[in-house]
C-alpha positions, 0 to 999 in steps of 0.5 A, spaced: 541 478 514 536 479 508 530 484 510 523 482 508 519 487 504 511 489 504 507 491 498 501 495 499 496 499 496 493 505 498 487 509 496 483 515 497 476 516 500 472 515 494 477 509 491 478 512 485 485 513 485 490 507 487 498 508 489 502 501 489 508 501 493 513 497 497 517 498 503 521 495 508 517 498 514 510 499 513 508 502 519 513 508 518 511 509 511 504 509 512 505 514 517 509 518 512 502 517 507 497 519 513 501 525 515 503 527 508 510 528 510 512 529 502 507 534 500 509 534 493 508 526 493 503 523 489 499 520 495 499 527 498 496 531 492 491 526 491 489 524 498 491 517 497 492 514 504 487 509 506 491 502 506 486 497 503 491 492 501 498 489 504 502 483 503 509 481 507 515 478 503 521 474 506 525 478 501 525 485 499 527 483 492 520 478 492 516 484 494 519 489 489 518 484 484 510 483 486 510 491 486 512 491 479 507 485 477 501 489 481 503 496 477 503 492 471 496 490 472 489 493 470 485 497 475 480 491 475 486 486 477 488 491 483 480 491 485 480 484 485 486 483 489 484 488 494 477 485 495 480 478 496 483 480 502 479 486 504 472 486 501 469 491 505 475 496 503 476 498 510 482 502 512 487 497 515 491 502 518 488 500 525 491 493 524 498 496 522 499 501 527 498 496 533 504 492 531 
């Protein structure tokens, strides 16, 4: 059985820093970011824990490919991607934690 994956982008309070990631369990992964479980990680050091974008893919391989594509793009492309889904830059964590 194949397991899907989710590509996500998180940012800090001022939207100056982005982190793009992929996971098979967005709820658990976001809890790790929010609680700074990995204290030496990029997201913990730069207070990047506001979920502003996520997209589910039916296979983890598709999700990884999309993560690489997004990471290879410019900051402007990431901003456009976020604003197409989330023009108000709301923290989508409230939606995810209800799953």
